[in-house]
C-alpha positions as CSV (number, residue, x, y, z in Angstrom):
1,M,109.5,101.8,95.3
2,A,112.9,101.2,96.9
3,Q,116.3,102.8,96.6
4,E,119.8,101.5,97.0
5,I,122.8,103.8,97.2
6,K,126.3,102.4,96.7
7,T,129.6,104.4,96.7
8,T,132.7,103.0,95.1
9,S,136.1,104.4,96.1
10,W,138.6,105.7,93.5
11,G,141.0,102.9,94.3
12,S,138.3,100.2,93.9
13,R,137.4,101.7,90.5
14,V,141.0,101.6,89.4
15,I,141.3,97.9,90.3
16,G,138.0,97.2,88.5
17,A,139.3,99.0,85.4
18,L,142.5,96.9,85.5
19,W,140.4,93.8,85.5
20,G,138.3,95.4,82.7
21,I,141.5,95.4,80.6
22,L,141.4,91.6,80.5
23,L,137.7,91.6,79.6
24,G,138.5,94.2,76.9
25,I,141.2,91.9,75.4
26,A,138.8,89.0,75.4
27,L,136.1,91.0,73.6
28,I,138.6,92.2,71.0
29,V,139.8,88.6,70.4
30,G,136.2,87.4,70.4
31,S,135.3,90.1,67.8
32,F,138.0,89.0,65.5
33,I,136.9,85.3,65.8
34,L,133.3,86.3,65.2
35,V,134.2,88.4,62.1
36,F,136.0,85.5,60.5
37,W,133.4,82.9,61.5
38,N,130.5,85.1,60.3
39,E,132.0,85.9,56.9
40,G,132.9,82.3,56.3
41,H,129.4,81.0,57.5
42,S,127.7,83.7,55.3
43,L,129.6,82.7,52.2
44,H,129.2,78.9,52.7
45,S,125.5,79.3,53.4
46,A,125.0,81.3,50.2
47,Q,127.0,78.8,48.2
48,S,125.2,75.9,49.8
49,L,121.8,77.4,48.9
50,Q,122.8,77.9,45.3
51,Q,124.3,74.4,45.1
52,T,121.0,73.0,46.4
53,L,119.0,74.9,43.8
54,H,121.2,73.6,41.0
55,V,120.9,69.9,42.0
56,L,117.3,69.7,43.1
57,V,114.7,67.8,41.1
58,T,110.9,68.6,41.2
59,V,108.9,65.5,42.1
60,P,105.3,64.6,42.8
61,N,104.5,64.0,46.5
62,A,103.2,60.5,45.6
63,P,104.2,58.0,44.6
64,I,107.8,58.1,45.9
65,D,110.4,57.1,43.2
66,P,113.2,55.0,44.7
67,K,115.5,56.4,41.9
68,N,115.5,59.7,43.7
69,N,116.8,58.3,46.9
70,L,119.5,60.6,48.4
71,K,118.7,63.3,45.7
72,V,117.6,66.8,46.7
73,V,113.8,66.9,45.9
74,Y,111.3,69.7,45.8
75,F,107.5,69.2,46.1
76,N,104.4,70.6,47.6
77,G,101.2,69.3,48.9
78,L,98.9,69.0,51.9
79,A,100.7,68.3,55.2
80,T,98.2,66.1,57.0
81,T,98.0,63.6,59.9
82,Q,95.7,61.0,61.4
83,D,96.9,61.7,65.0
84,V,94.5,63.2,67.5
85,L,96.0,65.7,69.9
86,K,94.1,66.1,73.2
87,E,93.8,68.4,76.2
88,P,91.5,66.4,78.4
89,L,91.3,69.1,81.1
90,F,89.7,71.5,78.6
91,N,87.7,68.9,76.5
92,V,89.8,69.8,73.5
93,S,90.5,67.1,70.9
94,E,91.8,68.0,67.4
95,T,93.2,66.0,64.5
96,A,96.1,68.4,64.1
97,I,99.8,68.8,63.4
98,K,100.3,71.0,66.5
99,L,98.3,71.9,69.6
100,E,99.7,74.6,71.9
101,R,98.5,75.7,75.3
102,K,99.6,79.1,76.5
103,V,99.2,80.0,80.2
104,E,99.9,83.5,81.5
105,M,99.9,84.6,85.1
106,Y,99.4,88.1,86.4
107,Q,102.5,88.9,88.4
108,W,104.7,91.6,89.9
109,Q,107.8,92.6,87.9
110,Q,110.7,94.5,89.3
111,N,112.0,97.4,87.2
112,T,115.5,98.8,87.8
113,K,116.9,102.3,87.0
114,T,120.4,103.2,87.9
115,K,121.9,106.7,88.0
116,T,125.7,107.2,88.4
117,E,127.3,110.4,89.7
118,K,131.1,111.1,89.9
119,N,132.4,112.7,93.1
120,A,135.5,114.8,93.7
121,G,138.5,112.6,94.5
122,G,137.5,110.0,91.9
123,S,134.8,108.0,93.9
124,E,131.5,107.2,92.3
125,T,128.0,107.1,93.7
126,E,125.5,104.7,92.2
127,V,121.8,105.3,93.0
128,T,119.5,102.4,92.0
129,T,115.8,102.9,92.1
130,Y,113.5,99.8,92.1
131,T,109.9,100.2,90.9
132,Y,107.2,97.5,90.5
133,S,104.5,96.9,87.9
134,A,102.1,94.1,87.3
135,I,102.3,92.2,84.0
136,W,101.1,89.0,82.3
137,S,103.9,86.5,81.9
138,T,104.2,82.9,80.8
139,N,107.2,82.4,83.1
140,L,107.2,82.4,86.9
141,I,108.7,85.6,88.3
142,N,110.6,85.0,91.6
143,S,109.5,87.8,93.9
144,S,111.8,86.5,96.7
145,E,114.7,88.2,94.8
146,F,112.9,91.6,94.8
147,K,114.6,94.5,96.7
148,D,111.3,95.5,98.2
149,Q,109.1,92.4,98.7
150,T,106.4,94.1,100.9
151,G,103.2,94.2,98.9
152,H,105.0,92.7,95.8
153,Q,104.7,88.9,96.4
154,N,104.0,86.5,93.5
155,P,102.7,82.9,93.8
156,T,105.6,80.4,94.3
157,H,104.5,78.2,91.4
158,M,102.5,78.2,88.1
159,P,99.3,76.3,88.7
160,L,99.4,75.2,85.1
161,Q,102.3,75.2,82.6
162,S,102.3,76.2,78.9
163,T,102.8,73.1,76.7
164,T,103.1,72.2,73.0
165,H,102.1,68.9,71.5
166,Y,103.1,67.7,68.0
167,A,101.6,65.0,65.9
168,P,104.1,62.0,65.9
169,S,103.3,61.3,62.2
170,V,102.8,64.0,59.5
171,T,102.8,63.2,55.8
172,V,102.8,65.1,52.5
173,G,101.6,62.6,50.0
174,D,103.7,59.5,50.5
175,Y,106.5,61.3,52.3
176,S,106.8,61.1,56.1
177,L,108.1,64.3,57.5
178,P,110.9,64.4,60.1
179,A,110.3,66.3,63.4
180,E,112.6,69.1,62.1
181,L,110.1,69.9,59.4
182,I,106.9,69.2,61.4
183,K,108.0,71.9,63.9
184,Q,108.3,74.5,61.1
185,I,104.6,74.2,60.2
186,D,103.3,77.1,62.3
187,N,100.2,78.7,60.6
188,A,98.0,78.4,63.7
189,T,94.4,79.3,64.5
190,N,92.8,79.9,67.9
191,V,90.9,77.1,69.7
192,D,87.5,77.9,71.2
193,L,87.6,76.8,74.8
194,S,83.8,77.2,75.5
195,K,83.5,73.4,75.8
196,A,85.7,73.3,78.9
197,D,84.0,72.1,82.1
198,V,84.0,75.2,84.2
199,T,83.0,73.4,87.4
200,T,86.0,71.0,87.1
201,L,88.4,73.9,86.4
202,Q,87.1,75.9,89.4
203,A,87.7,73.0,91.7
204,K,91.2,72.5,90.3
205,F,92.3,76.2,90.6
206,N,90.1,77.0,93.6
207,K,89.1,80.2,91.7
208,A,86.3,81.6,89.5
209,V,86.7,80.5,85.9
210,Q,85.0,82.3,83.0
211,M,85.2,82.8,79.2
212,D,87.0,85.8,77.9
213,G,86.5,85.7,74.1
214,N,87.8,82.3,73.0
215,D,90.0,82.1,76.0
216,L,89.6,81.0,79.7
217,Y,90.1,83.5,82.5
218,V,90.9,82.1,86.0
219,G,90.0,84.9,88.4
220,T,87.2,87.2,89.4
221,S,87.4,89.9,86.6
222,P,89.3,90.0,83.3
223,Q,88.9,93.8,83.4
224,S,90.4,94.1,86.9
225,P,93.1,91.4,87.2
226,T,94.7,90.5,90.5
227,I,98.1,88.9,91.2
228,G,97.8,85.2,90.6
229,D,95.0,85.3,88.0
230,L,95.5,83.2,84.8
231,R,94.8,83.6,81.1
232,I,94.6,80.3,79.2
233,S,94.5,80.2,75.4
234,M,95.0,77.4,72.9
235,S,96.0,77.4,69.2
236,V,96.1,74.6,66.7
237,V,97.9,73.9,63.4
238,L,95.5,72.1,61.1
239,P,96.5,70.2,57.9
240,Q,97.6,72.7,55.3
241,T,99.6,73.1,52.1
242,V,103.4,73.3,52.4
243,S,106.4,73.4,50.0
244,I,109.6,71.4,50.9
245,I,113.2,71.2,49.7
246,A,115.1,68.4,51.3
247,Q,117.1,65.2,50.6
248,Q,115.0,62.2,50.0
249,F,115.9,59.3,52.2
250,E,113.8,56.2,51.4
251,K,110.2,57.3,52.4
252,T,111.2,60.3,54.5
253,L,113.4,63.4,54.3
254,Q,116.6,64.7,55.8
255,A,118.9,67.7,55.5
256,Y,121.1,67.9,52.4
257,M,124.8,68.5,53.2
258,A,125.9,70.8,50.3
259,P,129.5,70.6,49.1
260,A,130.1,74.1,50.5
261,G,129.6,72.6,54.0
262,E,126.2,73.8,55.2
263,S,123.1,71.6,55.6
264,V,119.9,72.6,53.8
265,I,116.3,71.6,54.6
266,L,113.6,74.1,53.9
267,L,109.8,74.3,54.4
268,E,107.5,77.2,53.5
269,M,103.8,77.6,54.0
270,G,101.6,77.4,50.8
271,Q,102.7,76.7,47.3
272,Q,106.1,78.3,46.7
273,T,108.5,77.9,43.8
274,P,112.0,76.4,44.7
275,Q,113.6,79.7,43.5
276,H,111.4,81.7,45.9
277,M,112.2,79.4,48.8
278,I,116.0,79.8,48.1
279,Q,115.6,83.6,47.8
280,L,113.8,83.7,51.2
281,E,116.6,81.7,52.9
282,E,119.2,83.9,51.2
283,S,117.5,87.0,52.6
284,K,117.5,85.4,56.1
285,N,121.2,84.7,55.7
286,T,122.0,88.3,54.7
287,T,120.0,89.6,57.6
288,M,121.8,87.4,60.1
289,T,125.2,88.3,58.6
290,W,124.6,92.0,59.0
291,L,123.3,91.4,62.6
292,L,126.4,89.5,63.6
293,R,128.6,92.2,61.8
294,G,127.0,94.7,64.1
295,V,127.6,92.5,67.2
296,S,131.2,92.1,66.3
297,L,131.7,95.8,65.7
298,L,130.1,96.6,69.1
299,M,132.4,94.0,70.8
300,M,135.4,95.6,69.2
301,V,134.4,99.2,70.3
302,I,133.6,98.1,73.9
303,G,136.8,96.1,74.1
304,I,138.9,99.1,73.1
305,A,136.9,101.4,75.4
306,L,137.7,99.0,78.3
307,L,141.4,99.1,77.5
308,M,141.3,102.9,77.9
309,Q,139.0,103.0,81.0
310,P,141.9,103.3,83.5
311,V,142.9,106.6,81.9
312,V,139.3,107.9,82.4
313,I,139.2,106.8,86.0
314,L,142.6,108.4,86.7
315,A,141.2,111.7,85.3
316,D,138.0,111.3,87.4
317,V,139.8,112.7,90.4
318,I,138.5,116.0,88.9
319,P,135.0,115.0,87.7
320,F,134.8,117.7,85.0
321,F,138.2,116.7,83.6
322,G,137.2,113.1,83.7
323,S,134.1,113.7,81.6
324,I,136.2,115.4,78.9
325,V,138.7,112.6,78.9
326,G,135.8,110.1,78.8
327,F,134.3,111.7,75.8
328,G,137.7,111.7,74.0
329,T,138.5,108.1,74.8
330,G,135.0,107.1,73.7
331,L,135.6,108.8,70.4
332,I,138.9,107.1,70.0
333,A,137.4,103.8,71.0
334,F,134.8,104.1,68.3
335,T,137.2,105.2,65.6
336,C,139.8,102.6,66.4
337,G,137.2,99.9,66.9
338,L,135.6,100.7,63.5
339,S,139.0,100.7,61.8
340,L,140.1,97.4,63.3
341,W,136.8,95.9,62.6
342,A,137.0,97.1,58.9
343,V,140.5,95.7,58.6
344,A,139.4,92.3,60.1
345,T,136.4,92.2,57.8
346,A,138.6,93.1,54.8
347,I,141.1,90.3,55.7
348,A,138.2,87.9,56.1
349,W,136.8,88.9,52.8
350,F,140.2,88.5,51.1
351,T,140.4,85.0,52.6
352,M,136.9,84.0,51.7
353,R,136.1,86.2,48.7
354,P,139.4,87.2,47.1
355,F,137.9,88.6,43.9
356,W,135.4,90.7,45.8
357,A,138.1,92.0,48.1
358,I,140.3,93.0,45.2
359,G,137.4,94.8,43.6
360,L,136.6,96.6,46.8
361,I,140.3,97.7,47.2
362,V,140.3,99.0,43.6
363,I,137.1,101.0,44.2
364,I,138.6,102.5,47.5
365,I,141.8,103.4,45.7
366,A,139.9,105.0,42.8
367,V,137.7,107.0,45.2
368,C,140.8,108.2,47.1
369,Y,142.5,109.2,43.8
370,L,139.5,111.1,42.6
371,L,139.4,113.0,45.9
372,F,143.1,113.8,45.6
373,L,142.5,115.1,42.0
374,L,139.6,117.3,43.1
375,K,141.6,118.7,46.0
376,K,144.6,119.4,43.7
377,K,142.3,121.1,41.2
378,K,140.8,123.4,43.9
379,A,144.3,124.3,45.0
380,T,145.3,125.5,41.5
């Protein structure tokens, strides 16, 4: 464990807050841009999916009808390949769509916890505590950047990297799938690595190698791992049934550019109806829309809070008074941020969905009028 103590003077905090105003303005502008982009993208995606559903034709996966060229087609069938994917080091050879090797190394990880205290006169003391724990990670953790490197040193390189191999040629019936669709086939199963040549691996890694379930463990004991030990596992995607919606282009497929402006190319595992596939994509679109709405709201609130930060720092000359002002400005930032975000969203809706926006305004006016009548009735 290590600690770092840093004290920032009141004057430095004021200067930092003034720079923060610029960042706050950028966040507010960015929030407005994100709101309009998100609402537009959400609407166009929903429209594109419905347009795709209306124009698609259901076809067999073989033979391919040239009359359907450049039409949106839906079909299902067994996605298969003749390609053999190999991992010679582990004696693995599979006729498969995808072969993935996952390599994890036991390493030190630095954890940071910061506590900030305000001092009389407006200065601020920041105490940062660094602790260390060992974890399994697929990425190399650079221990040279640790605050306390003594006893927390990681290897300088990964002895073996994680890799993913895809079959160059995958077909469903007579259709040849593009790479974009091949990579969406991900229903994987574990590969048994018991056929690996342990002697060769021990010579390569200069460490003991043993089986741990279906996986390989490079190290003395899976139950008591040490820094630098490896866990190696493999998974394979075998031929399986898929359902596809895409634009037919000769003997292959491509994304369909809908009139609303978004491209559509869909693949789902198993036999799915086109209606269900579109519903799944609409659900994903809705989830992403609300996620980005939350991000844009957060950007707006933080931006306004940064605009008011100089007031908080000026009040921090007396820490107790500064805390009260900080709470007040935080409340104001949230209220103003929510209001501005709601106005921006309403304007975006009015631009993108005028009828929905008008309906929403009518509902709000009706609710306000009912509340007014109830208040008036209670007064009499």
